[in-house]
C-alpha positions as CSV (number, residue, x, y, z in Angstrom):
1,M,0.6,5.8,-33.4
2,D,-1.8,8.1,-32.6
3,M,-1.2,10.9,-30.0
4,G,-2.9,10.4,-26.6
5,R,-3.6,6.7,-27.2
6,E,-1.7,4.1,-25.2
7,S,-0.2,1.0,-26.9
8,R,-0.9,-2.5,-25.7
9,W,2.5,-2.5,-24.1
10,E,1.8,0.7,-22.2
11,K,-1.6,-0.7,-21.0
12,D,0.1,-4.1,-19.8
13,A,2.5,-2.1,-18.0
14,M,0.1,-0.1,-16.3
15,T,-2.0,-3.0,-15.4
16,V,1.0,-4.7,-13.8
17,E,2.1,-1.6,-11.8
18,I,-1.5,-1.2,-10.5
19,A,-1.3,-4.8,-9.2
20,F,2.2,-4.5,-7.9
21,A,0.9,-1.3,-6.0
22,L,-2.1,-2.8,-4.5
23,V,-0.2,-6.2,-3.5
24,T,2.7,-4.3,-1.8
25,A,0.0,-1.8,-0.1
26,V,-1.8,-4.7,1.3
27,V,1.2,-6.5,2.5
28,L,2.5,-3.1,4.2
29,A,-0.9,-2.5,6.1
30,G,-0.9,-6.2,7.0
31,A,2.7,-5.9,8.4
32,V,1.9,-2.8,10.4
33,F,-1.1,-4.4,11.8
34,A,0.7,-7.7,12.6
35,V,3.3,-5.6,14.7
36,A,0.4,-3.9,16.7
37,L,-1.2,-7.2,17.1
38,A,2.1,-8.7,18.3
39,L,2.7,-6.0,20.8
40,T,-0.5,-6.8,22.5
41,L,0.3,-10.4,22.7
42,V,4.1,-10.1,23.7
43,F,3.3,-7.4,26.7
44,D,0.0,-9.2,27.5
45,L,-2.1,-6.1,27.0
46,S,-5.8,-6.5,28.0
47,G,-9.0,-4.4,27.9
48,S,-9.1,-0.9,26.5
49,V,-5.4,-0.7,26.1
50,S,-5.3,-3.9,23.9
51,K,-8.3,-2.4,21.9
52,G,-6.6,0.9,21.5
53,V,-3.2,-0.5,20.3
54,V,-5.0,-2.9,17.7
55,T,-7.1,0.0,16.7
56,G,-4.1,2.2,16.4
57,G,-2.2,-0.4,14.4
58,A,-5.4,-0.8,12.0
59,L,-5.5,3.0,11.4
60,V,-1.6,3.4,11.0
61,G,-1.6,0.1,8.7
62,A,-4.4,1.5,6.5
63,A,-2.5,4.9,6.3
64,A,0.8,3.1,5.3
65,G,-1.0,1.2,2.7
66,V,-2.7,4.0,1.0
67,W,0.7,5.9,1.3
68,R,2.3,3.0,-0.5
69,L,-0.3,2.8,-3.2
70,V,-0.2,6.4,-4.0
71,R,3.5,6.6,-4.0
72,V,4.0,3.6,-6.3
73,L,1.5,4.9,-8.9
74,Y,2.6,8.5,-8.7
75,R,6.2,7.2,-9.3
76,F,4.9,5.3,-12.2
77,D,3.0,8.1,-13.8
78,A,6.2,10.3,-13.4
79,E,8.3,8.0,-15.3
80,R,5.7,7.3,-17.9
81,R,5.5,11.0,-18.5
82,K,9.1,11.3,-19.1
83,G,9.1,8.5,-21.6
84,H,11.0,6.0,-19.6
């Protein structure tokens, strides 16, 4: 095997890990946004308060999704470098 070249198995594992990271990031972001949206509905918020909560939920959801994506891919890379 050439040094620096990935085997087919390693490429497949990387593809699966990227897909897993993307799916879980989207699910996490959606869940955080759904909680913010549910809060506006449960507490019957209206006007600028409702818009602020939904906007905040979208921003926190996006940040949580990016955090999840980076965390999963970083962990995979660390394990790959160890040879696991």
